Structures are given as structure tokens and as C-alpha cells.
C-alpha positions as CSV (number, residue, x, y, z in Angstrom):
1,X,116.1,38.8,-42.4
2,X,115.5,40.3,-39.0
3,X,114.7,37.7,-36.3
4,X,111.9,38.8,-33.9
5,X,113.1,37.6,-30.6
6,X,110.2,39.2,-28.7
7,X,107.6,36.8,-30.0
8,X,107.5,33.4,-28.4
9,X,105.7,30.3,-29.5
10,X,103.0,29.3,-27.1
11,X,103.5,26.2,-25.1
12,X,101.2,23.3,-26.1
13,X,100.8,22.2,-22.5
14,X,99.5,25.6,-21.4
15,X,97.0,25.6,-24.3
16,X,95.7,22.2,-23.3
17,X,95.3,23.3,-19.7
18,X,93.4,26.5,-20.7
19,X,91.0,24.5,-22.8
20,X,90.4,22.1,-19.9
21,X,89.8,25.0,-17.6
22,X,87.1,26.4,-19.9
23,X,85.5,23.0,-20.4
24,X,85.2,22.5,-16.6
25,X,83.7,25.9,-16.1
26,X,81.0,25.3,-18.8
27,X,80.2,21.9,-17.4
28,X,79.7,23.4,-14.0
29,X,77.4,26.1,-15.3
30,X,75.3,23.4,-17.1
31,X,75.0,21.4,-14.0
32,X,73.9,24.4,-12.0
33,X,71.3,25.2,-14.7
34,X,69.9,21.7,-14.6
35,X,69.7,21.8,-10.8
36,X,67.9,25.1,-10.8
37,X,65.5,23.7,-13.4
38,X,64.8,20.6,-11.3
39,X,64.1,22.8,-8.2
40,X,61.6,24.9,-10.2
41,X,59.8,21.8,-11.4
42,X,59.6,20.4,-7.9
43,X,58.2,23.7,-6.5
44,X,55.7,23.8,-9.4
45,X,54.6,20.2,-8.6
46,X,54.1,20.9,-4.9
47,X,52.2,24.1,-5.6
48,X,50.0,22.4,-8.1
49,X,49.3,19.5,-5.7
50,X,48.2,21.9,-3.0
51,X,45.9,23.8,-5.3
52,X,44.6,21.2,-7.7
53,X,44.3,18.1,-5.5
54,X,41.7,19.5,-3.1
55,X,39.6,20.8,-6.1
56,X,39.8,17.3,-7.7
57,X,38.7,15.7,-4.4
58,X,35.8,18.2,-4.0
59,X,34.7,17.4,-7.6
60,X,34.7,13.7,-7.0
61,X,32.8,14.1,-3.7
62,X,30.1,16.2,-5.4
63,X,29.6,13.5,-8.1
64,X,29.4,10.8,-5.5
65,X,26.8,12.7,-3.5
66,X,24.6,13.3,-6.5
67,X,24.8,9.6,-7.5
68,X,23.9,8.5,-4.0
69,X,21.0,11.0,-3.8
70,X,19.6,9.7,-7.0
71,X,19.7,6.1,-5.8
72,X,18.1,7.0,-2.5
73,X,15.3,8.8,-4.2
74,X,14.6,5.8,-6.4
75,X,14.6,3.5,-3.3
76,X,12.6,5.6,-0.8
77,X,9.8,6.7,-3.2
78,X,8.2,3.5,-4.7
79,X,5.1,3.9,-6.8
80,X,1.9,3.4,-4.7
81,X,-0.3,0.4,-5.5
82,X,-3.3,1.4,-7.6
83,X,-6.6,-0.1,-8.2
84,X,-9.2,0.0,-11.0
85,X,-11.6,3.0,-10.8
86,X,-15.2,1.8,-10.4
87,X,-18.3,3.3,-11.8
88,X,-21.3,3.0,-9.4
89,X,-24.9,2.9,-10.7
90,X,-27.6,5.3,-9.5
91,X,-29.4,4.0,-6.4
92,X,-32.9,2.9,-7.1
93,X,-35.0,0.3,-5.2
94,X,-37.9,-2.0,-5.9
95,X,-39.9,-4.1,-3.3
96,X,-39.2,-7.8,-3.1
97,X,-42.4,-9.8,-2.3
98,X,-42.8,-13.5,-2.6
99,X,-44.3,-16.5,-0.8
100,X,-41.9,-15.9,2.0
101,X,-43.3,-14.2,5.1
102,X,-41.3,-10.9,4.7
103,X,-40.8,-8.1,2.3
104,X,-38.0,-5.5,1.8
105,X,-36.6,-3.1,-0.8
106,X,-33.7,-4.3,-3.0
107,X,-31.6,-2.3,-5.5
108,X,-32.5,-2.5,-9.2
109,X,-28.9,-3.5,-10.1
110,X,-29.2,-6.7,-8.0
111,X,-31.2,-9.8,-8.5
112,X,-32.5,-12.5,-6.1
113,X,-32.7,-16.3,-6.5
114,X,-33.2,-19.3,-4.2
115,X,-30.3,-20.9,-2.6
116,X,-29.4,-24.1,-4.5
117,X,-27.4,-25.8,-1.8
118,X,-28.7,-29.3,-0.9
119,X,-29.1,-28.2,2.7
120,X,-31.0,-25.1,1.9
121,X,-34.5,-24.6,3.4
122,X,-37.5,-22.7,2.0
123,X,-36.9,-19.0,1.9
124,X,-33.1,-19.3,1.9
125,X,-32.2,-16.6,-0.7
126,X,-29.2,-15.1,-2.4
127,X,-29.3,-11.4,-3.2
128,X,-26.6,-11.1,-5.9
129,X,-24.6,-8.0,-7.0
130,X,-23.1,-9.3,-10.3
131,X,-21.4,-6.0,-11.1
132,X,-19.4,-6.2,-7.8
133,X,-19.0,-10.0,-7.6
134,X,-20.8,-10.1,-4.2
135,X,-23.7,-12.0,-2.7
136,X,-25.8,-11.3,0.4
137,X,-26.9,-14.7,1.7
138,X,-30.3,-14.7,3.5
139,X,-31.4,-17.7,5.7
140,X,-34.9,-17.7,7.1
141,X,-36.0,-19.8,10.1
142,X,-39.4,-20.2,11.8
143,X,-39.2,-19.7,15.5
144,X,-40.7,-22.4,17.8
145,X,-39.5,-21.5,21.2
146,X,-35.9,-21.8,20.1
147,X,-35.0,-18.1,19.5
148,X,-32.1,-18.4,21.9
149,X,-30.5,-21.2,19.8
150,X,-30.7,-19.0,16.7
151,X,-29.2,-16.0,18.5
152,X,-26.3,-18.1,19.8
153,X,-25.6,-19.6,16.3
154,X,-25.6,-16.1,14.8
155,X,-23.1,-14.7,17.4
156,X,-20.8,-17.8,16.9
157,X,-20.8,-17.4,13.1
158,X,-19.9,-13.7,13.3
159,X,-17.2,-14.3,16.0
160,X,-15.4,-16.8,13.7
161,X,-14.2,-13.9,11.6
162,X,-12.3,-12.3,14.6
163,X,-9.2,-14.3,13.5
164,X,-8.8,-12.1,10.4
165,X,-10.7,-9.1,11.6
166,X,-9.2,-6.0,13.2
167,X,-12.5,-5.4,15.1
168,X,-16.2,-6.0,15.1
169,X,-18.7,-3.1,15.6
170,X,-22.3,-3.9,16.6
171,X,-25.4,-1.8,15.9
172,X,-28.7,-2.5,17.5
173,X,-32.0,-2.6,15.5
174,X,-35.3,-1.9,17.2
175,X,-38.4,-0.9,15.2
176,X,-41.4,-1.5,17.4
177,X,-43.8,-0.3,14.7
178,X,-43.0,-3.3,12.5
179,X,-41.8,-5.7,15.2
180,X,-38.4,-5.8,13.7
181,X,-35.5,-6.3,16.1
182,X,-31.9,-7.4,15.5
183,X,-28.2,-6.6,15.4
184,X,-25.8,-5.6,12.7
185,X,-22.1,-6.8,12.8
186,X,-19.7,-4.7,10.8
187,X,-16.5,-6.8,10.6
188,X,-13.3,-4.7,10.0
189,X,-10.1,-5.8,8.3
190,X,-9.5,-8.6,5.8
191,X,-12.3,-10.9,6.9
192,X,-14.2,-13.1,4.5
193,X,-17.5,-11.5,5.4
194,X,-17.6,-7.8,6.1
195,X,-21.3,-7.4,7.2
196,X,-23.6,-9.9,9.0
197,X,-26.9,-9.3,10.7
198,X,-30.1,-10.9,12.0
199,X,-33.7,-9.8,12.2
200,X,-36.6,-11.3,14.2
201,X,-39.9,-10.6,15.8
202,X,-38.8,-12.8,18.7
203,X,-41.9,-15.1,18.5
204,X,-42.3,-16.5,15.0
205,X,-39.7,-15.3,12.5
206,X,-35.9,-15.2,12.3
207,X,-33.7,-14.3,9.3
208,X,-29.9,-14.0,9.1
209,X,-27.9,-12.2,6.5
210,X,-24.1,-12.4,5.5
211,X,-22.3,-10.5,2.8
212,X,-19.5,-12.3,0.9
213,X,-17.4,-11.3,-2.1
214,X,-16.1,-13.9,-4.6
215,X,-12.5,-12.6,-4.2
216,X,-9.6,-12.8,-1.8
217,X,-10.3,-10.5,1.1
218,X,-8.5,-7.2,0.7
219,X,-9.7,-4.1,2.7
220,X,-8.1,-1.6,0.4
221,X,-9.5,-3.0,-2.9
222,X,-13.0,-3.7,-1.7
223,X,-13.5,-0.7,0.5
224,X,-15.3,1.5,-2.1
225,X,-17.6,-1.4,-3.1
226,X,-18.3,-2.4,0.5
227,X,-19.4,1.2,1.3
228,X,-21.7,1.2,-1.7
229,X,-23.4,-2.1,-0.9
230,X,-23.5,-1.4,2.8
231,X,-26.0,1.4,2.0
232,X,-28.2,-1.1,0.2
233,X,-28.1,-3.5,3.1
234,X,-29.1,-0.7,5.5
235,X,-31.9,0.3,3.1
236,X,-33.1,-3.3,3.1
237,X,-33.1,-3.5,6.9
238,X,-34.9,-0.1,7.2
239,X,-37.7,-1.3,4.9
240,X,-37.9,-4.9,6.1
241,X,-41.4,-6.0,7.2
242,X,-43.1,-9.2,8.4
243,X,-46.2,-10.2,6.6
244,X,-48.3,-10.9,9.7
245,X,-49.5,-8.8,12.5
246,X,-48.0,-11.1,15.2
247,X,-46.8,-9.0,18.2
248,X,-43.4,-9.5,19.6
249,X,-40.6,-8.0,21.7
250,X,-36.9,-7.6,21.6
251,X,-35.2,-11.0,22.4
252,X,-33.4,-11.0,25.7
253,X,-30.6,-13.3,24.7
254,X,-29.0,-10.9,22.1
255,X,-25.3,-10.4,22.5
256,X,-24.6,-6.7,22.4
257,X,-22.0,-4.3,23.7
């Protein structure tokens, strides 16, 4: 048999070296691929952070502003205090006439009775407004040279309300045709009595009036009722007459502005 001398058997050490060389090259390529992949991931994360993070912060800010705005609206705009709506009767008047030395017109939705206080004198009257829980107290006094004393007492009683009042307005009354003279005190603010007055002929007769409500003074709640009853009081004063023809003149000791 012919021996082929040209073909040689490969050396096992060379084969092993070749395989190692190929393995090292593949491992290097794998490491390079992983490195490139990590770089791409890092760049993508940075890019996403620059784009998405501001948008996320903006969204959170908008939600916070809306929430704060809603809370502020609830706090700044409380519901106003409301009161019951009142229905006022039609104004009609009748003449009051009794054994007392005076007459005047009173509204039909009021009634009058004598003062039951143990210190009450004849012709001390209460003009009641039951619908509005108010009373006009009338105190009559005969004048016997002591008109100045009555005037001083009336001024003192009206001035006591200055502690709660925001002001006192005075209006002069002078009706020579009926010899009716006096002064009206309109007491502003949360005073217990909102209107007081006196009427006199300066020589024989003197009467004082004071309006009170059976409730805690509150200007806002009683304002509509007060305006309604005040017209009745002015009607009473405008129609007030003494029953005798005694002449008189305006008292000189009246306190007026």
C-alpha cells in the first residue's frame, strides 16, 4: 500500500490553542455588545428624565393649584347669615280715646292696656305689637311747675343707651295749633330701646314713650320691624292731642342739638 507522506496529523496542542483563540474572540465580542447595550440604556434613561420629569412636575403642580384654589374658595366665601322673611299688615289706624287727657291714632294690628307694674300711675299705658313682639311704653305725668325735672329725667333715660348705641339722633316736635311740643330720640345700634320721645304742653301735661322689643338687641334682625313700627309712632305723634284748651309754649329746658 502506498504511504501518503504529504499528509500530516495535526498537532493536538495547536488545535487546543486555536479553540482558545476563537473562544477569547467570542467572549470579547459579547462583552463589547453588553457594554454598548448598557450605554444605550443609560442614554435612554437620561433622555427620558429630561423630557418626562418636567412634565410630571408640571402635572403635580397643576393638581396642587386646583386643590388649593378649591379650598380657598370654600374658606373665603362663607354663606351669609339669613333671617326669616316677615309679612307686614296693611297700615290702618283708629283713634284711641279714654279717661286720660289725650287722644291719638293707633294701628289696628296693635292693642293697648294699662301698665300692671306696682309703681304704675294712672294713664301709664302699653301699646303692644304682638305680631312683632314689641311694646311702646307710655308714661303720663301731670305738670305742676316741675317740667324741668321731667325733661332732665327723659334726657337721662335716653342717654343711658349710649353705651350700646352707635349714635343718637334727635328730632324736634313743635305743633303750636295743638300745643304739642317735644323731642324724638332715635337710638342707633344694638341698644335695648331704639326710639324714645316725650310730648308736653309745657304747663299741665307731660307724656314719655319708649319702644322695646322682647328679644336680644340685634340691629340686622329687627331693622325691618323697627322701620315699620317707627312709622306708626310718628303717626301717633302727628295725631296726638290734649283734651283741654290750655295754652302753652315750648319748654326752655329741652336738650336739643
